[in-house]
PDB file of N, CA, C and O in Angstrom:
ATOM      1  N   MET A   1       1.411 -18.732 -23.100  1.00  0.00           N
ATOM      2  CA  MET A   1       0.344 -18.198 -22.961  1.00  0.00           C
ATOM      3  C   MET A   1       1.130 -16.986 -21.847  1.00  0.00           C
ATOM      4  O   MET A   1       2.025 -17.115 -21.012  1.00  0.00           O
ATOM      5  N   LEU A   2       0.637 -16.270 -22.123  1.00  0.00           N
ATOM      6  CA  LEU A   2       0.793 -14.514 -20.952  1.00  0.00           C
ATOM      7  C   LEU A   2      -0.355 -14.792 -20.462  1.00  0.00           C
ATOM      8  O   LEU A   2      -1.426 -15.084 -20.995  1.00  0.00           O
ATOM      9  N   VAL A   3       0.169 -14.602 -18.726  1.00  0.00           N
ATOM     10  CA  VAL A   3      -0.980 -14.489 -17.614  1.00  0.00           C
ATOM     11  C   VAL A   3      -0.555 -12.944 -17.240  1.00  0.00           C
ATOM     12  O   VAL A   3       0.557 -12.455 -17.041  1.00  0.00           O
ATOM     13  N   LYS A   4      -1.886 -12.360 -17.223  1.00  0.00           N
ATOM     14  CA  LYS A   4      -0.995 -10.822 -16.427  1.00  0.00           C
ATOM     15  C   LYS A   4      -2.416 -10.728 -15.333  1.00  0.00           C
ATOM     16  O   LYS A   4      -3.612 -10.712 -15.622  1.00  0.00           O
ATOM     17  N   VAL A   5      -1.530 -10.662 -13.593  1.00  0.00           N
ATOM     18  CA  VAL A   5      -2.499 -10.979 -12.506  1.00  0.00           C
ATOM     19  C   VAL A   5      -2.400  -9.157 -12.136  1.00  0.00           C
ATOM     20  O   VAL A   5      -1.506  -8.368 -12.443  1.00  0.00           O
ATOM     21  N   PHE A   6      -3.501  -8.952 -11.485  1.00  0.00           N
ATOM     22  CA  PHE A   6      -3.555  -7.807 -10.943  1.00  0.00           C
ATOM     23  C   PHE A   6      -4.335  -7.951  -9.355  1.00  0.00           C
ATOM     24  O   PHE A   6      -5.419  -8.389  -8.970  1.00  0.00           O
ATOM     25  N   VAL A   7      -3.074  -7.293  -8.664  1.00  0.00           N
ATOM     26  CA  VAL A   7      -4.087  -7.591  -7.046  1.00  0.00           C
ATOM     27  C   VAL A   7      -4.385  -6.212  -6.000  1.00  0.00           C
ATOM     28  O   VAL A   7      -3.529  -5.431  -5.585  1.00  0.00           O
ATOM     29  N   THR A   8      -5.322  -6.193  -5.823  1.00  0.00           N
ATOM     30  CA  THR A   8      -5.675  -4.289  -5.038  1.00  0.00           C
ATOM     31  C   THR A   8      -6.056  -5.053  -3.593  1.00  0.00           C
ATOM     32  O   THR A   8      -6.494  -6.178  -3.351  1.00  0.00           O
ATOM     33  N   PRO A   9      -5.721  -4.032  -2.832  1.00  0.00           N
ATOM     34  CA  PRO A   9      -6.669  -4.449  -1.479  1.00  0.00           C
ATOM     35  C   PRO A   9      -7.722  -4.425  -2.080  1.00  0.00           C
ATOM     36  O   PRO A   9      -7.911  -4.385  -3.296  1.00  0.00           O
ATOM     37  N   ARG A  10      -8.785  -4.458  -0.847  1.00  0.00           N
ATOM     38  CA  ARG A  10     -10.442  -4.620  -0.884  1.00  0.00           C
ATOM     39  C   ARG A  10     -10.794  -3.321  -0.462  1.00  0.00           C
ATOM     40  O   ARG A  10     -10.021  -2.396  -0.215  1.00  0.00           O
ATOM     41  N   LYS A  11     -12.443  -3.334  -0.381  1.00  0.00           N
ATOM     42  CA  LYS A  11     -12.580  -2.123  -0.412  1.00  0.00           C
ATOM     43  C   LYS A  11     -12.725  -2.112   0.895  1.00  0.00           C
ATOM     44  O   LYS A  11     -12.838  -3.278   1.275  1.00  0.00           O
ATOM     45  N   GLY A  12     -12.780  -1.332   1.812  1.00  0.00           N
ATOM     46  CA  GLY A  12     -12.904  -1.483   3.264  1.00  0.00           C
ATOM     47  C   GLY A  12     -11.453  -1.831   3.768  1.00  0.00           C
ATOM     48  O   GLY A  12     -11.183  -1.918   4.965  1.00  0.00           O
ATOM     49  N   ILE A  13     -10.705  -1.988   2.936  1.00  0.00           N
ATOM     50  CA  ILE A  13      -9.204  -2.366   3.818  1.00  0.00           C
ATOM     51  C   ILE A  13      -8.541  -1.291   3.463  1.00  0.00           C
ATOM     52  O   ILE A  13      -8.638  -0.645   2.420  1.00  0.00           O
ATOM     53  N   LEU A  14      -7.448  -1.026   4.932  1.00  0.00           N
ATOM     54  CA  LEU A  14      -7.404   0.200   4.868  1.00  0.00           C
ATOM     55  C   LEU A  14      -5.929   0.190   4.054  1.00  0.00           C
ATOM     56  O   LEU A  14      -5.266  -0.842   4.156  1.00  0.00           O
ATOM     57  N   ASP A  15      -5.359   1.365   3.206  1.00  0.00           N
ATOM     58  CA  ASP A  15      -4.478   1.170   2.021  1.00  0.00           C
ATOM     59  C   ASP A  15      -3.598   2.472   2.514  1.00  0.00           C
ATOM     60  O   ASP A  15      -3.800   3.456   1.802  1.00  0.00           O
ATOM     61  N   PRO A  16      -2.834   2.637   3.392  1.00  0.00           N
ATOM     62  CA  PRO A  16      -1.659   3.991   3.729  1.00  0.00           C
ATOM     63  C   PRO A  16      -0.813   3.866   2.586  1.00  0.00           C
ATOM     64  O   PRO A  16      -0.704   5.031   2.204  1.00  0.00           O
ATOM     65  N   GLN A  17      -0.157   3.153   1.822  1.00  0.00           N
ATOM     66  CA  GLN A  17       0.290   3.250   0.337  1.00  0.00           C
ATOM     67  C   GLN A  17      -0.510   4.467  -0.772  1.00  0.00           C
ATOM     68  O   GLN A  17      -0.128   5.585  -1.119  1.00  0.00           O
ATOM     69  N   GLY A  18      -1.636   3.760  -1.083  1.00  0.00           N
ATOM     70  CA  GLY A  18      -2.365   4.234  -1.762  1.00  0.00           C
ATOM     71  C   GLY A  18      -2.917   5.410  -1.302  1.00  0.00           C
ATOM     72  O   GLY A  18      -3.246   6.214  -2.174  1.00  0.00           O
ATOM     73  N   ARG A  19      -3.136   5.773   0.083  1.00  0.00           N
ATOM     74  CA  ARG A  19      -3.981   7.212   0.838  1.00  0.00           C
ATOM     75  C   ARG A  19      -2.432   7.883   0.562  1.00  0.00           C
ATOM     76  O   ARG A  19      -2.481   8.746  -0.315  1.00  0.00           O
ATOM     77  N   ALA A  20      -1.117   7.670   1.112  1.00  0.00           N
ATOM     78  CA  ALA A  20       0.077   8.662   0.488  1.00  0.00           C
ATOM     79  C   ALA A  20       0.738   9.017  -1.021  1.00  0.00           C
ATOM     80  O   ALA A  20       1.536   9.924  -1.257  1.00  0.00           O
ATOM     81  N   VAL A  21       0.276   8.213  -1.811  1.00  0.00           N
ATOM     82  CA  VAL A  21      -0.099   8.584  -3.427  1.00  0.00           C
ATOM     83  C   VAL A  21      -1.071   9.656  -3.551  1.00  0.00           C
ATOM     84  O   VAL A  21      -0.722  10.690  -4.120  1.00  0.00           O
ATOM     85  N   GLU A  22      -2.256   9.537  -3.086  1.00  0.00           N
ATOM     86  CA  GLU A  22      -3.095  10.590  -2.730  1.00  0.00           C
ATOM     87  C   GLU A  22      -2.849  11.688  -2.612  1.00  0.00           C
ATOM     88  O   GLU A  22      -2.896  12.554  -3.486  1.00  0.00           O
ATOM     89  N   GLN A  23      -2.490  11.816  -1.273  1.00  0.00           N
ATOM     90  CA  GLN A  23      -2.073  13.172  -0.690  1.00  0.00           C
ATOM     91  C   GLN A  23      -0.513  13.272  -1.294  1.00  0.00           C
ATOM     92  O   GLN A  23      -0.238  14.460  -1.128  1.00  0.00           O
ATOM     93  N   SER A  24       0.448  12.734  -1.806  1.00  0.00           N
ATOM     94  CA  SER A  24       1.276  13.035  -2.871  1.00  0.00           C
ATOM     95  C   SER A  24       0.595  14.031  -4.192  1.00  0.00           C
ATOM     96  O   SER A  24       0.886  15.220  -4.325  1.00  0.00           O
ATOM     97  N   LEU A  25      -0.008  13.554  -4.776  1.00  0.00           N
ATOM     98  CA  LEU A  25      -0.669  13.674  -5.767  1.00  0.00           C
ATOM     99  C   LEU A  25      -1.701  15.245  -5.987  1.00  0.00           C
ATOM    100  O   LEU A  25      -1.741  16.072  -6.897  1.00  0.00           O
ATOM    101  N   LYS A  26      -2.518  15.107  -4.538  1.00  0.00           N
ATOM    102  CA  LYS A  26      -3.083  16.655  -4.460  1.00  0.00           C
ATOM    103  C   LYS A  26      -1.792  17.466  -4.378  1.00  0.00           C
ATOM    104  O   LYS A  26      -1.573  18.353  -5.202  1.00  0.00           O
ATOM    105  N   SER A  27      -0.721  17.104  -3.152  1.00  0.00           N
ATOM    106  CA  SER A  27       0.137  18.232  -3.339  1.00  0.00           C
ATOM    107  C   SER A  27       0.976  18.689  -4.205  1.00  0.00           C
ATOM    108  O   SER A  27       1.583  19.760  -4.201  1.00  0.00           O
ATOM    109  N   LEU A  28       0.990  17.798  -4.987  1.00  0.00           N
ATOM    110  CA  LEU A  28       1.355  18.476  -6.908  1.00  0.00           C
ATOM    111  C   LEU A  28       0.380  19.208  -7.557  1.00  0.00           C
ATOM    112  O   LEU A  28       0.887  19.660  -8.584  1.00  0.00           O
ATOM    113  N   GLY A  29      -0.693  19.519  -7.459  1.00  0.00           N
ATOM    114  CA  GLY A  29      -1.686  20.064  -8.131  1.00  0.00           C
ATOM    115  C   GLY A  29      -2.568  19.639  -8.669  1.00  0.00           C
ATOM    116  O   GLY A  29      -3.252  20.441  -9.304  1.00  0.00           O
ATOM    117  N   PHE A  30      -3.117  17.618  -8.669  1.00  0.00           N
ATOM    118  CA  PHE A  30      -3.492  16.720  -9.409  1.00  0.00           C
ATOM    119  C   PHE A  30      -5.061  17.195  -8.178  1.00  0.00           C
ATOM    120  O   PHE A  30      -4.929  16.539  -7.145  1.00  0.00           O
ATOM    121  N   GLY A  31      -6.073  17.907  -8.135  1.00  0.00           N
ATOM    122  CA  GLY A  31      -7.173  18.297  -7.297  1.00  0.00           C
ATOM    123  C   GLY A  31      -7.694  16.720  -7.523  1.00  0.00           C
ATOM    124  O   GLY A  31      -7.668  15.821  -6.683  1.00  0.00           O
ATOM    125  N   GLY A  32      -8.200  16.647  -8.975  1.00  0.00           N
ATOM    126  CA  GLY A  32      -9.268  15.797  -9.219  1.00  0.00           C
ATOM    127  C   GLY A  32      -9.284  14.221  -8.814  1.00  0.00           C
ATOM    128  O   GLY A  32     -10.202  13.402  -8.859  1.00  0.00           O
ATOM    129  N   VAL A  33      -7.847  14.094  -8.376  1.00  0.00           N
ATOM    130  CA  VAL A  33      -7.708  12.621  -7.829  1.00  0.00           C
ATOM    131  C   VAL A  33      -8.225  11.936  -6.560  1.00  0.00           C
ATOM    132  O   VAL A  33      -7.857  12.528  -5.545  1.00  0.00           O
ATOM    133  N   GLY A  34      -8.929  10.921  -6.352  1.00  0.00           N
ATOM    134  CA  GLY A  34      -9.020  10.457  -5.066  1.00  0.00           C
ATOM    135  C   GLY A  34      -9.102   8.905  -4.889  1.00  0.00           C
ATOM    136  O   GLY A  34      -8.398   8.329  -5.718  1.00  0.00           O
ATOM    137  N   ALA A  35      -9.585   8.301  -4.270  1.00  0.00           N
ATOM    138  CA  ALA A  35      -9.762   6.753  -3.738  1.00  0.00           C
ATOM    139  C   ALA A  35      -8.377   6.002  -4.669  1.00  0.00           C
ATOM    140  O   ALA A  35      -8.296   5.209  -5.607  1.00  0.00           O
ATOM    141  N   VAL A  36      -7.502   6.688  -3.891  1.00  0.00           N
ATOM    142  CA  VAL A  36      -6.357   5.741  -4.901  1.00  0.00           C
ATOM    143  C   VAL A  36      -5.880   4.395  -3.999  1.00  0.00           C
ATOM    144  O   VAL A  36      -5.644   4.438  -2.791  1.00  0.00           O
ATOM    145  N   ARG A  37      -5.808   3.446  -4.670  1.00  0.00           N
ATOM    146  CA  ARG A  37      -5.185   2.263  -4.464  1.00  0.00           C
ATOM    147  C   ARG A  37      -4.469   1.691  -5.177  1.00  0.00           C
ATOM    148  O   ARG A  37      -4.603   1.547  -6.393  1.00  0.00           O
ATOM    149  N   VAL A  38      -3.456   1.221  -4.359  1.00  0.00           N
ATOM    150  CA  VAL A  38      -2.064   0.741  -4.368  1.00  0.00           C
ATOM    151  C   VAL A  38      -2.102  -0.764  -4.532  1.00  0.00           C
ATOM    152  O   VAL A  38      -2.514  -1.343  -3.528  1.00  0.00           O
ATOM    153  N   GLY A  39      -1.641  -1.846  -5.960  1.00  0.00           N
ATOM    154  CA  GLY A  39      -1.400  -2.902  -5.790  1.00  0.00           C
ATOM    155  C   GLY A  39      -0.293  -3.337  -6.286  1.00  0.00           C
ATOM    156  O   GLY A  39       0.774  -2.885  -5.869  1.00  0.00           O
ATOM    157  N   ARG A  40      -0.343  -4.449  -7.423  1.00  0.00           N
ATOM    158  CA  ARG A  40       0.742  -5.572  -7.570  1.00  0.00           C
ATOM    159  C   ARG A  40      -0.002  -5.743  -8.890  1.00  0.00           C
ATOM    160  O   ARG A  40      -1.227  -5.730  -9.008  1.00  0.00           O
ATOM    161  N   TYR A  41       1.320  -5.982 -10.345  1.00  0.00           N
ATOM    162  CA  TYR A  41       0.853  -6.015 -11.283  1.00  0.00           C
ATOM    163  C   TYR A  41       1.887  -7.601 -11.533  1.00  0.00           C
ATOM    164  O   TYR A  41       3.068  -7.403 -11.819  1.00  0.00           O
ATOM    165  N   ILE A  42       1.549  -8.654 -11.451  1.00  0.00           N
ATOM    166  CA  ILE A  42       2.224  -9.695 -12.133  1.00  0.00           C
ATOM    167  C   ILE A  42       2.257  -9.938 -13.332  1.00  0.00           C
ATOM    168  O   ILE A  42       1.616  -9.117 -13.988  1.00  0.00           O
ATOM    169  N   THR A  43       2.889 -10.981 -14.098  1.00  0.00           N
ATOM    170  CA  THR A  43       2.977 -11.346 -14.979  1.00  0.00           C
ATOM    171  C   THR A  43       3.616 -12.664 -15.161  1.00  0.00           C
ATOM    172  O   THR A  43       4.605 -12.776 -14.437  1.00  0.00           O
ATOM    173  N   LEU A  44       3.333 -13.861 -16.009  1.00  0.00           N
ATOM    174  CA  LEU A  44       3.766 -15.415 -15.622  1.00  0.00           C
ATOM    175  C   LEU A  44       3.870 -15.622 -17.085  1.00  0.00           C
ATOM    176  O   LEU A  44       3.131 -14.858 -17.706  1.00  0.00           O
ATOM    177  N   GLU A  45       4.322 -16.145 -17.562  1.00  0.00           N
ATOM    178  CA  GLU A  45       4.767 -17.065 -18.695  1.00  0.00           C
ATOM    179  C   GLU A  45       3.920 -18.030 -18.543  1.00  0.00           C
ATOM    180  O   GLU A  45       4.618 -18.594 -17.701  1.00  0.00           O
ATOM    181  N   LEU A  46       2.756 -18.908 -18.652  1.00  0.00           N
ATOM    182  CA  LEU A  46       2.513 -20.030 -18.501  1.00  0.00           C
ATOM    183  C   LEU A  46       2.492 -21.346 -19.102  1.00  0.00           C
ATOM    184  O   LEU A  46       1.604 -21.062 -19.906  1.00  0.00           O
ATOM    185  N   ASP A  47       2.741 -22.514 -19.355  1.00  0.00           N
ATOM    186  CA  ASP A  47       2.866 -23.858 -20.641  1.00  0.00           C
ATOM    187  C   ASP A  47       1.586 -24.355 -20.234  1.00  0.00           C
ATOM    188  O   ASP A  47       1.628 -25.172 -19.314  1.00  0.00           O
ATOM    189  N   ALA A  48       0.030 -23.950 -20.868  1.00  0.00           N
ATOM    190  CA  ALA A  48      -0.523 -24.975 -20.741  1.00  0.00           C
ATOM    191  C   ALA A  48      -1.277 -25.342 -22.561  1.00  0.00           C
ATOM    192  O   ALA A  48      -1.015 -24.701 -23.579  1.00  0.00           O
ATOM    193  N   PRO A  49      -1.863 -26.091 -22.489  1.00  0.00           N
ATOM    194  CA  PRO A  49      -2.845 -27.030 -23.476  1.00  0.00           C
ATOM    195  C   PRO A  49      -3.533 -26.111 -23.969  1.00  0.00           C
ATOM    196  O   PRO A  49      -3.568 -25.908 -25.183  1.00  0.00           O
ATOM    197  N   SER A  50      -4.333 -25.260 -22.909  1.00  0.00           N
ATOM    198  CA  SER A  50      -5.492 -24.400 -23.900  1.00  0.00           C
ATOM    199  C   SER A  50      -5.391 -22.963 -22.552  1.00  0.00           C
ATOM    200  O   SER A  50      -4.631 -22.807 -21.596  1.00  0.00           O
ATOM    201  N   VAL A  51      -6.542 -22.139 -23.089  1.00  0.00           N
ATOM    202  CA  VAL A  51      -6.767 -21.246 -22.968  1.00  0.00           C
ATOM    203  C   VAL A  51      -7.400 -21.261 -21.342  1.00  0.00           C
ATOM    204  O   VAL A  51      -7.176 -20.447 -20.445  1.00  0.00           O
ATOM    205  N   GLU A  52      -8.212 -22.412 -21.317  1.00  0.00           N
ATOM    206  CA  GLU A  52      -9.279 -22.777 -19.881  1.00  0.00           C
ATOM    207  C   GLU A  52      -8.581 -23.296 -19.299  1.00  0.00           C
ATOM    208  O   GLU A  52      -9.099 -23.672 -18.248  1.00  0.00           O
ATOM    209  N   GLN A  53      -7.467 -23.595 -19.403  1.00  0.00           N
ATOM    210  CA  GLN A  53      -6.341 -24.447 -18.473  1.00  0.00           C
ATOM    211  C   GLN A  53      -5.589 -23.224 -18.025  1.00  0.00           C
ATOM    212  O   GLN A  53      -5.217 -23.240 -16.851  1.00  0.00           O
ATOM    213  N   ALA A  54      -5.374 -22.444 -18.561  1.00  0.00           N
ATOM    214  CA  ALA A  54      -4.440 -21.470 -18.411  1.00  0.00           C
ATOM    215  C   ALA A  54      -5.060 -20.394 -16.949  1.00  0.00           C
ATOM    216  O   ALA A  54      -4.504 -20.035 -15.911  1.00  0.00           O
ATOM    217  N   ARG A  55      -6.518 -20.137 -17.545  1.00  0.00           N
ATOM    218  CA  ARG A  55      -7.101 -19.657 -16.520  1.00  0.00           C
ATOM    219  C   ARG A  55      -6.821 -20.136 -15.213  1.00  0.00           C
ATOM    220  O   ARG A  55      -6.075 -19.644 -14.367  1.00  0.00           O
ATOM    221  N   ALA A  56      -7.758 -21.512 -15.140  1.00  0.00           N
ATOM    222  CA  ALA A  56      -8.093 -22.675 -13.957  1.00  0.00           C
ATOM    223  C   ALA A  56      -6.814 -22.501 -12.834  1.00  0.00           C
ATOM    224  O   ALA A  56      -6.809 -22.516 -11.604  1.00  0.00           O
ATOM    225  N   ALA A  57      -5.169 -22.239 -14.381  1.00  0.00           N
ATOM    226  CA  ALA A  57      -4.319 -22.722 -13.337  1.00  0.00           C
ATOM    227  C   ALA A  57      -3.537 -21.216 -13.172  1.00  0.00           C
ATOM    228  O   ALA A  57      -2.383 -21.149 -12.751  1.00  0.00           O
ATOM    229  N   ALA A  58      -4.404 -19.910 -13.601  1.00  0.00           N
ATOM    230  CA  ALA A  58      -3.758 -18.846 -12.839  1.00  0.00           C
ATOM    231  C   ALA A  58      -5.021 -18.757 -11.828  1.00  0.00           C
ATOM    232  O   ALA A  58      -4.515 -18.503 -10.735  1.00  0.00           O
ATOM    233  N   ARG A  59      -6.237 -18.834 -11.698  1.00  0.00           N
ATOM    234  CA  ARG A  59      -7.346 -18.745 -10.480  1.00  0.00           C
ATOM    235  C   ARG A  59      -6.583 -19.259  -9.505  1.00  0.00           C
ATOM    236  O   ARG A  59      -6.555 -18.668  -8.426  1.00  0.00           O
ATOM    237  N   ARG A  60      -5.800 -20.487  -9.700  1.00  0.00           N
ATOM    238  CA  ARG A  60      -5.379 -21.168  -8.377  1.00  0.00           C
ATOM    239  C   ARG A  60      -4.522 -20.828  -7.617  1.00  0.00           C
ATOM    240  O   ARG A  60      -4.344 -20.783  -6.399  1.00  0.00           O
ATOM    241  N   MET A  61      -3.808 -20.500  -8.864  1.00  0.00           N
ATOM    242  CA  MET A  61      -1.919 -19.262  -8.234  1.00  0.00           C
ATOM    243  C   MET A  61      -2.534 -18.161  -7.567  1.00  0.00           C
ATOM    244  O   MET A  61      -1.919 -17.777  -6.572  1.00  0.00           O
ATOM    245  N   CYS A  62      -3.837 -17.403  -7.918  1.00  0.00           N
ATOM    246  CA  CYS A  62      -3.733 -16.629  -7.229  1.00  0.00           C
ATOM    247  C   CYS A  62      -4.879 -16.782  -5.575  1.00  0.00           C
ATOM    248  O   CYS A  62      -4.842 -16.254  -4.463  1.00  0.00           O
ATOM    249  N   GLU A  63      -5.628 -17.622  -6.141  1.00  0.00           N
ATOM    250  CA  GLU A  63      -6.243 -18.419  -4.274  1.00  0.00           C
ATOM    251  C   GLU A  63      -4.951 -19.179  -3.241  1.00  0.00           C
ATOM    252  O   GLU A  63      -5.142 -19.412  -2.048  1.00  0.00           O
ATOM    253  N   GLN A  64      -3.737 -19.471  -3.912  1.00  0.00           N
ATOM    254  CA  GLN A  64      -3.212 -20.185  -3.367  1.00  0.00           C
ATOM    255  C   GLN A  64      -1.973 -19.378  -2.481  1.00  0.00           C
ATOM    256  O   GLN A  64      -1.636 -19.609  -1.320  1.00  0.00           O
ATOM    257  N   LEU A  65      -1.403 -18.339  -3.444  1.00  0.00           N
ATOM    258  CA  LEU A  65      -0.565 -17.608  -3.168  1.00  0.00           C
ATOM    259  C   LEU A  65      -0.507 -16.074  -3.579  1.00  0.00           C
ATOM    260  O   LEU A  65      -0.511 -15.225  -2.687  1.00  0.00           O
ATOM    261  N   LEU A  66      -0.451 -15.691  -4.976  1.00  0.00           N
ATOM    262  CA  LEU A  66      -0.378 -14.504  -5.621  1.00  0.00           C
ATOM    263  C   LEU A  66      -1.280 -13.534  -4.646  1.00  0.00           C
ATOM    264  O   LEU A  66      -0.633 -12.553  -4.278  1.00  0.00           O
ATOM    265  N   ALA A  67      -2.898 -13.593  -4.042  1.00  0.00           N
ATOM    266  CA  ALA A  67      -3.250 -12.989  -3.351  1.00  0.00           C
ATOM    267  C   ALA A  67      -3.510 -13.228  -2.093  1.00  0.00           C
ATOM    268  O   ALA A  67      -3.211 -14.350  -1.682  1.00  0.00           O
ATOM    269  N   ASN A  68      -3.993 -12.469  -1.355  1.00  0.00           N
ATOM    270  CA  ASN A  68      -4.393 -13.152   0.132  1.00  0.00           C
ATOM    271  C   ASN A  68      -5.809 -12.664  -0.110  1.00  0.00           C
ATOM    272  O   ASN A  68      -5.885 -11.623  -0.762  1.00  0.00           O
ATOM    273  N   PRO A  69      -6.701 -13.097   0.206  1.00  0.00           N
ATOM    274  CA  PRO A  69      -8.159 -13.571   0.228  1.00  0.00           C
ATOM    275  C   PRO A  69      -8.411 -12.784   1.079  1.00  0.00           C
ATOM    276  O   PRO A  69      -8.694 -11.708   0.552  1.00  0.00           O
ATOM    277  N   ASN A  70      -8.488 -12.724   2.752  1.00  0.00           N
ATOM    278  CA  ASN A  70      -8.334 -12.153   2.974  1.00  0.00           C
ATOM    279  C   ASN A  70      -8.781 -10.556   3.268  1.00  0.00           C
ATOM    280  O   ASN A  70      -9.789 -10.010   3.718  1.00  0.00           O
ATOM    281  N   ILE A  71      -7.602 -10.155   2.814  1.00  0.00           N
ATOM    282  CA  ILE A  71      -7.550  -8.169   2.530  1.00  0.00           C
ATOM    283  C   ILE A  71      -7.293  -7.639   0.955  1.00  0.00           C
ATOM    284  O   ILE A  71      -7.210  -6.457   0.619  1.00  0.00           O
ATOM    285  N   GLU A  72      -7.158  -9.162  -0.188  1.00  0.00           N
ATOM    286  CA  GLU A  72      -7.357  -8.497  -1.412  1.00  0.00           C
ATOM    287  C   GLU A  72      -8.066  -9.327  -2.346  1.00  0.00           C
ATOM    288  O   GLU A  72      -8.383 -10.512  -2.444  1.00  0.00           O
ATOM    289  N   ASP A  73      -8.208  -8.168  -3.049  1.00  0.00           N
ATOM    290  CA  ASP A  73      -8.826  -9.284  -4.609  1.00  0.00           C
ATOM    291  C   ASP A  73      -8.122  -9.464  -5.722  1.00  0.00           C
ATOM    292  O   ASP A  73      -6.907  -9.265  -5.701  1.00  0.00           O
ATOM    293  N   TYR A  74      -8.677  -9.811  -6.707  1.00  0.00           N
ATOM    294  CA  TYR A  74      -7.709  -9.999  -7.936  1.00  0.00           C
ATOM    295  C   TYR A  74      -8.578 -10.238  -9.306  1.00  0.00           C
ATOM    296  O   TYR A  74      -9.779 -10.464  -9.454  1.00  0.00           O
ATOM    297  N   SER A  75      -7.306 -10.075 -10.430  1.00  0.00           N
ATOM    298  CA  SER A  75      -8.282 -10.378 -11.627  1.00  0.00           C
ATOM    299  C   SER A  75      -7.485 -10.549 -12.162  1.00  0.00           C
ATOM    300  O   SER A  75      -6.474 -10.429 -11.470  1.00  0.00           O
ATOM    301  N   PHE A  76      -7.173 -10.951 -13.733  1.00  0.00           N
ATOM    302  CA  PHE A  76      -6.294 -11.327 -14.222  1.00  0.00           C
ATOM    303  C   PHE A  76      -7.006 -11.699 -16.020  1.00  0.00           C
ATOM    304  O   PHE A  76      -8.157 -11.735 -16.455  1.00  0.00           O
ATOM    305  N   GLU A  77      -5.362 -11.966 -16.785  1.00  0.00           N
ATOM    306  CA  GLU A  77      -6.230 -11.927 -17.996  1.00  0.00           C
ATOM    307  C   GLU A  77      -5.542 -12.874 -18.788  1.00  0.00           C
ATOM    308  O   GLU A  77      -4.390 -12.929 -18.357  1.00  0.00           O
ATOM    309  N   VAL A  78      -5.705 -13.690 -19.794  1.00  0.00           N
ATOM    310  CA  VAL A  78      -4.863 -14.920 -20.378  1.00  0.00           C
ATOM    311  C   VAL A  78      -4.788 -14.808 -21.737  1.00  0.00           C
ATOM    312  O   VAL A  78      -5.741 -15.064 -22.473  1.00  0.00           O
ATOM    313  N   GLU A  79      -2.939 -14.175 -22.392  1.00  0.00           N
ATOM    314  CA  GLU A  79      -3.359 -13.945 -23.584  1.00  0.00           C
ATOM    315  C   GLU A  79      -2.430 -15.350 -24.602  1.00  0.00           C
ATOM    316  O   GLU A  79      -1.250 -15.698 -24.649  1.00  0.00           O
ATOM    317  N   PRO A  80      -3.549 -15.773 -25.211  1.00  0.00           N
ATOM    318  CA  PRO A  80      -2.829 -17.114 -25.760  1.00  0.00           C
ATOM    319  C   PRO A  80      -1.156 -16.725 -27.054  1.00  0.00           C
ATOM    320  O   PRO A  80      -1.042 -15.535 -27.346  1.00  0.00           O
ATOM    321  N   PRO A  81      -0.635 -17.194 -27.353  1.00  0.00           N
ATOM    322  CA  PRO A  81       0.761 -17.169 -27.751  1.00  0.00           C
ATOM    323  C   PRO A  81       0.221 -16.617 -28.936  1.00  0.00           C
ATOM    324  O   PRO A  81      -0.848 -16.931 -29.460  1.00  0.00           O
ATOM    325  N   GLU A  82       0.971 -15.842 -29.290  1.00  0.00           N
ATOM    326  CA  GLU A  82       0.483 -15.403 -31.231  1.00  0.00           C
ATOM    327  C   GLU A  82       1.108 -15.993 -31.986  1.00  0.00           C
ATOM    328  O   GLU A  82       2.072 -16.442 -31.365  1.00  0.00           O
ATOM    329  N   ALA A  83       1.146 -16.254 -32.906  1.00  0.00           N
ATOM    330  CA  ALA A  83       1.055 -17.236 -33.857  1.00  0.00           C
ATOM    331  C   ALA A  83       2.022 -16.731 -34.739  1.00  0.00           C
ATOM    332  O   ALA A  83       1.692 -15.667 -35.263  1.00  0.00           O
ATOM    333  N   GLY A  84       3.437 -17.308 -35.151  1.00  0.00           N
ATOM    334  CA  GLY A  84       4.434 -17.434 -35.768  1.00  0.00           C
ATOM    335  C   GLY A  84       4.095 -17.173 -37.264  1.00  0.00           C
ATOM    336  O   GLY A  84       3.112 -17.672 -37.811  1.00  0.00           O
ATOM    337  N   PRO A  85       5.057 -16.286 -37.933  1.00  0.00           N
ATOM    338  CA  PRO A  85       5.087 -16.485 -39.445  1.00  0.00           C
ATOM    339  C   PRO A  85       5.293 -17.361 -40.074  1.00  0.00           C
ATOM    340  O   PRO A  85       6.319 -18.041 -40.037  1.00  0.00           O
ATOM    341  N   ARG A  86       3.897 -17.588 -41.116  1.00  0.00           N
ATOM    342  CA  ARG A  86       3.617 -18.561 -42.211  1.00  0.00           C
ATOM    343  C   ARG A  86       4.532 -18.364 -43.333  1.00  0.00           C
ATOM    344  O   ARG A  86       4.448 -19.079 -44.331  1.00  0.00           O
TER     345      ARG A  86
END
């Protein structure tokens, strides 16, 4: 299964990289841009017997390693394997 993990700074946490991107976009003429947050996108190939077990494993991975719970939020998507040709 394919697991897509999105990790972003929590609201209220200083995000200097997001601020730099926001200012750069404004200086390039993109005036409607605001509140830019820069995070990470992680993909994992996970061998799990069910989508529910893949979700549980992904949640544990995020809580234990992929995201810092003090300063980051995370979300993830689990895509079951596509059925092959019949």
